N, C-alpha and C positions, 0 to 999 in steps of 0.2 A: 375576524370581527366585522360585523355588518353595521356600517354607519353612513350618515350623509356626509359629503365632502365639506370640510371646513377650509376656507381660503381666506387669505388676507386681501382686503380691499386696499385701494391705494392709500387710504388714510391709516392703514395698519390695524384696523378693527376686525376681528373675527366675524364672519357671517356665515350662514349656512346656505348652500344651494338647496332649494326644496323642490320636490316634485308635487306639483299641484294636481289635484284629482286623481291621484295614483290609484288603480284598482287594488283591492286587497289580493295578496298573493300568499301561497304556502312558503313556509320557510325553505323548502327545497328549491323553490324558484327564485331566491334572492341571489343577486350578484354577490359572489364570494371571492376574496383574495386570500391566497394561503402561500405558505412556503414550506417545502420539505426539510429546509435547513433550520427554521426557527418557527416556534409557536407564537401565537399572539401573546404580547406581554413577555416574550422570551428575550434572551441575550444574544445579541449579534456576536459573531466570532471576531477575534482580533484581526483575522485576514480581511474582514469586511470594512476595517477602519481605513482611513486615507493613508497615502504613502508619500505625499508630496512635502517632505520635511524641510525644504527650502523656502516654500511659501507658507506652510503652517507647521511650526516646530512640535505641535501636539500629535502629528501623525505617528502611528505605531504599527500600521498594518500594510496590507498589499493592495488595498483599493479593489478588492473583488466584490462585485455585486452578489447579494444572495440570490438563489434561484426564486422565482415567483411564478405562480400559477393562478389562473382564475376560471370561473365557471358561471354558468347561468346568465349571460348577457341579456339585458332587457330587449324586448322586440323593438326593431327599428335601430339597433346600434350600428353605426357604420365605422366608428373608430373609437379608440381609447386614448386617454391621457394618464399618465403615471407620475406621481410626485413623491418626493421624500423631504420631510420637514421635521426640524428640531426646534420645538418652542422654547426650550431652555437656553439654546445657544444665542450668544449675543443679546441677552435680555435687554429690553423687552421685545425686540423686533423678531427674535428667532433666526433660524438659518435654513435656507433653502439648499438642500443637498442634491436634488435632482428634479429636472422639469423636462419631461419628454412627452410627446403627443404625436398625433397622426399614426397611431398604432392601428393597423387594419383590423377590421372586426374578426377576421379568421385567425388572428394570432391569440393563443391561448396562454401565453406566458413567456418567460425568458429563462434560459439556462444560467447556472452560476457564471458569473464574469461577463455575460453577454451585454449588460447595461453599462459597463465600464469603458466601452469603446464605441465609436460611432457605428451605426448599422442602417441598412435600408429598411429595417422593420420599425423605425421610429424617426420623428424629426426631433432634433436637439433643440432645447430652450436654452435658458441661461440659468445656472445655479450661482451660488455665492461666489465661486471661483471664476465664473465667466465661461464655463464649458457647458456643452450640451449632452454631457453624460453623467453617470453615477460619480458622486464624490462622497466617499465614506466618512464616518464619524471621525472627529478629531477633538475630543473633549480634553480640556486641560487637566494636568495631574491634580490629584487631592480634591477632586470635586465629586459631587453626588451623581447618580445615574441620570443620563439625558434620555428622553423618549424620542424615537425616530419613528415617525408615522408614514408609512406607505399608503398612498391613496391612489385608488383606480377609479377613473371617471369614464362611464360610457357615455358617448355623445352621438348626435345625429349628423355630425359634420363628416364630409369626405376626408379620408386620410391626408390629402394634399391641400386641404382648405386653408390651413394656417402657415404663416411664414416661419422659418427657423429663427432661433435667438430670443423668443419671448421669455420674459421673467414670469415667475409664479403669479404675480398680481396682474400682469397683462394677459396671461392665459385665463385667469379667472374672469376677467372682463369679457375676453372673447368667447367664453363658454356660456355666458349668460343666455338663457333661453334655449340652449342646446343640450343640457344634461339630461340623459335618460335614466341614470342611476350611478351609485357609487359604492365602494367598499373600501375598508381600511384594515391595516395590519399594523399594530403597535409593537415596536421592538425597543430594546433598551441597550445602552453602551455607556461604559465609563472608562477612562484611562486606567490601564492595569497597574500603574504605580500606586 
């Protein structure tokens, strides 16, 4: 799915990063985020769900991040940020499942499970659980589908420009005026019971 990045401001209101005066581009030239394991609006596998039952009893999986790949970064891209957000979780605030950034421009994706542990390929921010890596879905039993949006943001920032431990909201503020483009992949998950 090709879309602008939606990010929470500190007031909790959705805003869109916009690209001003962007030249017209062919569809083939648009930044695209995909996964060989799940299609846009597809279902995440149970293994992708969280596995920390002591902290979150709704965890039913192995916390294995799905593989992700991207192509066609905008000219001038120096680094990427990658976020995972569940707008239905803990309504109305939503749940931030992953905040990573400082991904060098030459990185084209992550293998299955690679985002589930610290890496020198990204700077870890802070998700709901306070970790700087992927934290998979943990929807309560007997609830409807939750939507998990992976958002890739191309930036003009050096990969080492931002300090570790930033929340989604802090990252959105730090990226103001530095976004070159963005792409999203919407996935779904619900508790298997």
